[in-house]
C-alpha positions in Angstrom: 8.4 14.4 52.5 9.4 10.7 53.0 12.0 10.3 56.2 13.4 6.7 56.6 15.1 6.8 59.5 17.7 3.8 61.4 18.7 4.2 65.2 20.0 1.3 66.6 20.6 1.8 70.1 19.0 3.6 73.2 20.6 7.4 73.1 19.9 6.9 69.2 16.4 6.4 70.0 16.7 9.7 72.5 18.5 12.1 69.8 16.3 10.4 66.6 13.0 11.4 68.5 14.2 15.2 69.0 14.8 15.3 65.6 11.6 14.0 64.3 10.1 16.5 66.1 12.2 19.2 64.8 11.8 18.2 61.3 7.7 17.9 62.1 8.1 21.8 63.0 9.8 22.8 59.5 7.5 19.9 57.4 4.6 19.6 58.9 3.6 16.8 56.4 6.5 14.5 57.2 5.8 11.1 57.0 8.2 8.6 58.7 9.0 5.1 58.4 12.0 4.0 61.2 14.2 1.8 63.1 14.2 2.4 66.9 12.8 2.6 69.9 9.7 3.8 72.3 10.9 7.4 72.4 10.5 7.4 68.2 7.3 5.5 68.2 6.1 8.3 70.7 6.4 10.8 68.1 5.5 9.1 65.2 2.1 7.5 66.9 3.4 3.8 65.6 6.1 1.2 66.2 9.3 0.8 64.3 9.7 -1.3 61.7 12.6 -2.9 64.0 13.2 -2.0 68.0 16.7 -1.4 68.4 16.7 -3.9 71.3 16.7 -6.7 68.8 19.4 -5.0 67.1 21.9 -4.1 69.7 24.8 -6.9 69.6 27.9 -4.8 71.7 31.3 -6.6 71.5 33.4 -8.5 69.1 32.3 -11.9 70.8 28.6 -10.7 70.5 28.7 -9.6 67.1 30.7 -13.0 66.2 27.7 -15.0 67.4 25.1 -12.7 66.2 26.4 -12.4 62.5 23.9 -14.3 60.7 21.1 -12.6 62.8 22.8 -9.2 61.5 23.2 -9.9 57.9 19.0 -11.0 57.6 18.2 -7.1 59.6 20.6 -5.7 56.7 19.0 -7.8 53.7 15.1 -6.7 55.3 16.3 -3.3 55.6 17.2 -3.1 52.0 14.1 -4.6 50.3 12.1 -2.6 53.3 14.0 0.8 51.9 13.5 0.0 47.8 9.6 -0.5 48.9 9.4 2.6 50.8 10.8 4.9 48.9 11.9 7.8 51.0 12.9 10.9 50.1 15.9 11.5 52.4 17.5 8.2 54.7 18.6 9.5 57.7 21.3 7.1 59.7 21.7 8.2 63.4 25.3 6.6 64.8 25.3 2.8 64.4 28.5 2.4 62.3 28.4 -1.6 61.5 24.7 -1.6 60.0 24.3 2.2 58.7 27.1 2.3 56.3 25.9 -0.7 54.6 22.5 0.6 54.2 24.1 4.3 53.1 25.7 2.5 49.9 22.6 1.0 48.9 20.4 3.9 49.5 22.9 6.0 47.3 23.0 3.8 44.8 19.3 3.4 44.4 19.6 7.4 43.9 18.0 8.4 47.6 19.5 11.5 49.5 21.4 9.9 52.6 22.2 12.1 55.4 24.2 11.0 58.8 23.3 12.5 62.0 25.8 11.6 65.1 29.0 10.4 63.5 30.5 7.0 64.0 33.7 7.3 66.0 35.7 6.9 62.7 38.3 9.3 64.6 39.2 6.5 67.3 38.8 3.4 64.7 38.4 2.1 61.5 39.5 5.4 60.1 39.2 4.0 56.5 35.3 4.2 56.4 35.7 8.0 55.6 35.7 6.7 52.2 32.1 5.2 52.9 31.2 8.4 53.8 32.7 10.5 51.0 31.3 8.3 49.0 28.2 7.2 50.2 26.7 10.1 52.4 25.3 13.7 51.1 25.2 15.3 54.3 26.9 14.4 57.6 26.0 16.2 60.6 28.7 16.0 63.7 27.7 16.6 67.3 31.7 16.7 68.8 33.6 20.2 68.0 36.6 18.2 67.0 34.6 15.9 64.4 34.3 19.0 62.1 38.1 19.2 61.9 38.2 15.3 61.6 36.1 15.6 58.6 37.3 18.0 57.0 41.3 16.5 57.2 40.0 14.3 54.8 38.1 16.1 52.5 34.7 15.9 53.6 33.1 19.2 54.2 30.8 18.3 57.8 28.5 20.4 59.3 28.9 20.6 63.4 25.1 21.2 64.4 26.1 20.8 68.2 25.1 18.2 71.1 21.7 16.9 71.0 22.3 16.1 74.9 22.0 19.7 75.6 18.8 20.1 73.8 17.3 16.5 76.3 18.5 18.5 79.6 17.9 21.6 78.7 13.9 21.1 78.2 13.7 19.2 82.2 11.6 20.8 84.4 13.2 21.7 87.9 13.2 18.7 90.1 12.1 18.7 94.2 14.7 16.2 95.5 12.5 15.7 98.5 9.6 14.8 96.6 11.9 12.4 94.6 12.7 10.7 97.2 9.6 10.3 98.9 8.0 9.2 95.5 10.8 6.5 95.0 10.7 5.1 98.6 14.1 6.8 99.7 15.2 7.6 102.9 16.4 11.2 104.0 20.1 10.8 103.3 22.2 12.2 100.3 22.0 10.1 97.2 25.1 8.3 95.3 24.0 7.3 92.2 25.2 3.9 90.4 25.0 4.0 86.4 26.2 -0.1 85.8 25.6 -0.1 82.1 22.5 -1.8 80.0 23.6 -5.3 79.3 23.2 -8.1 81.8 26.9 -9.6 82.0 28.2 -6.0 82.6 25.7 -4.8 84.7 26.5 -7.6 87.1 30.4 -6.9 86.9 29.9 -3.4 87.6 27.7 -3.1 90.0 29.8 -6.0 92.7 32.6 -3.3 92.3 30.3 -0.4 92.7 28.6 -1.5 95.6 31.9 -2.8 96.9 32.2 1.0 98.4 29.7 0.8 100.5 31.2 0.5 104.1 33.1 3.6 103.4 29.8 5.7 102.8 27.4 5.0 105.4 25.8 8.3 105.6 25.1 7.8 101.9 22.4 6.0 100.2 23.5 4.3 96.7 20.5 4.3 93.8 21.0 1.9 90.8 19.6 3.5 87.6 17.7 0.5 85.5 18.6 -0.4 82.2 15.6 0.1 79.7 16.3 -3.8 78.4 16.9 -5.6 82.1 13.7 -6.6 84.1 13.5 -4.9 87.5 13.9 -8.5 89.0 17.0 -8.5 87.7 18.2 -6.2 90.3 16.7 -7.1 93.2 19.7 -9.4 94.2 21.4 -6.0 94.4 19.0 -4.1 96.8 18.5 -4.0 100.7 17.9 -1.1 102.9 20.6 1.0 101.1 20.8 0.4 97.8 17.9 1.5 96.1 16.5 0.7 92.4 15.2 2.9 90.1 13.7 2.3 86.6 13.0 4.8 83.6 13.7 8.0 86.0 18.1 8.2 85.4 17.7 12.0 84.7 16.0 13.0 87.9 18.3 10.2 89.8 21.3 11.9 88.6 19.7 15.4 89.4 18.5 14.5 92.7 22.3 13.0 93.9 25.7 14.5 95.5 27.7 12.4 93.0 27.8 9.2 90.5 29.6 6.2 89.4 29.0 5.8 85.5 30.1 3.3 83.3 31.5 4.7 80.2 29.7 5.5 77.2 27.0 8.0 76.5 25.9 8.3 80.1 29.3 10.2 81.1 28.5 13.0 79.2 25.1 12.9 80.5 25.7 13.3 84.1 28.4 15.9 83.2 25.8 17.7 81.4 23.2 17.2 84.6 26.3 18.7 86.6 26.8 15.8 89.0 30.2 14.9 90.0 31.4 11.5 88.5 34.2 8.8 88.6 34.0 6.8 84.9 34.2 3.0 85.3 34.6 0.4 82.8 36.1 -3.0 82.8 35.4 -5.7 80.3 36.4 -8.9 79.4 40.3 -9.3 79.2 39.9 -10.5 75.1 37.6 -7.8 74.2 39.8 -5.1 76.3 43.0 -6.5 74.2 41.5 -6.4 71.3 40.1 -3.3 71.3 43.4 -1.7 72.7 44.9 -3.0 69.2 41.8 -1.5 66.9 41.2 2.0 68.4 43.8 4.3 67.5 45.0 7.9 69.2 42.5 7.6 71.7 44.0 8.7 75.2 40.1 8.5 77.1 37.2 6.3 77.2 34.9 9.3 78.5 33.3 11.7 76.3 33.6 14.2 78.6 37.5 13.8 78.5 37.7 13.4 74.9 35.9 16.6 74.5 38.0 19.1 76.4 40.7 17.1 75.4 42.1 16.7 78.9 41.0 14.5 81.8 38.7 16.5 83.7 36.6 12.9 85.4 38.5 10.5 87.0 38.8 6.9 84.6 39.1 3.8 86.2 39.9 1.4 83.6 40.3 -2.4 83.8 42.9 -2.8 86.7 42.5 0.4 87.8 39.1 -0.6 88.9 39.3 -1.5 92.5 37.8 -0.7 95.8 40.4 1.2 96.9 40.6 3.8 93.9 36.8 4.2 93.8 36.8 5.4 97.6 39.4 7.5 97.0 37.9 9.3 94.2 34.4 9.4 94.8 35.3 10.8 98.3 37.1 13.6 96.1 34.3 14.6 94.6 31.7 14.6 97.6 33.1 17.8 99.2 35.9 20.4 98.9 38.1 21.9 96.1 37.7 18.9 94.2 34.2 18.7 93.3 33.8 22.4 92.8 36.7 22.5 90.2 35.0 19.3 88.1 31.6 21.7 88.3 33.5 24.7 86.9 35.0 22.5 84.1 31.4 21.3 83.7 30.6 24.6 82.7 33.8 24.8 80.1 32.2 21.3 78.5 28.6 22.8 78.1 29.9 26.1 76.3 32.3 24.2 74.2 29.7 22.0 72.9 27.8 25.3 71.4 24.6 25.4 73.9 21.0 24.5 72.9 19.9 23.5 69.5 21.3 20.7 67.5 18.2 18.6 66.9 16.8 22.1 65.0 19.7 22.5 63.2 20.0 18.9 61.7 16.5 19.0 60.9 17.1 22.5 58.9 19.5 20.7 56.6 18.0 17.5 56.2 14.8 19.3 55.0 16.9 21.8 52.8 
């Protein structure tokens, strides 16, 4: 069969690449055409139609500034699908773009599968009608999403979370060897995951590194974002602040704790069993707009959303300041609060259903 896959972000590239591997196991003759990144390229053996780095516009203001480019990409994608004539279109999250493409493909008579639901339960709940009308199979990765869709008359499949596949396949790590390979000293590591966009990373790193005087027995290591050059991080690096690129999972597994900007990274950190503090701050305008459009959501981290209670501390906007970061980081480095968080991470993994999301999704798609 011919599969057309659209992933518009780094996390989508990861999950779609694992999905492609699983599809190939069930359909060895599978042909792919895709929008995505380097991981999908590795599986397919050729480059994407469009790389996600050219698509990832985040935040209300950034989207508004690039609206012309977004609509140009949508028009191009529609013509490319029409020309390729796939048997199935697989959409991976990225709702603003993908829901428009779903409608177009459905009208052409192409089977449409949505893998990894847009966060309609947080905002734009009205988009569920588009799912009902234009998506043949909805494959969700968070347990509460199945119930959400059932409430709206959509028979969604909970396939498990693909991050469990990614972390389960990791080989054991030698921490001392990792430190040696990356020029780190013997001190225990506090990992810093400050996000992926230049403005966001600058703001978050300044705040995260403000705790350093209180943690002189530790070294801080920044996880580089794929889209930012090493030179960008040089102004933050010194004898006790290091930078590592393309080895985020190894960095986390070698760390004592982590400061993490909200997003998929909060769940990755928890699944790798590393205690964390979740950090979030956006521009005042974006935050105020966000508060008005996001409804019925108590937490910003996936960890807390899935567990439906606060098991990792979230420091948001005005609460994200040095003294609060110091307090929360000290709590998770040693003692009872640290162990309590690790116990909760065990429950989180069980709630997500174990390994096999990519295979379950591939089975439904091929069938």
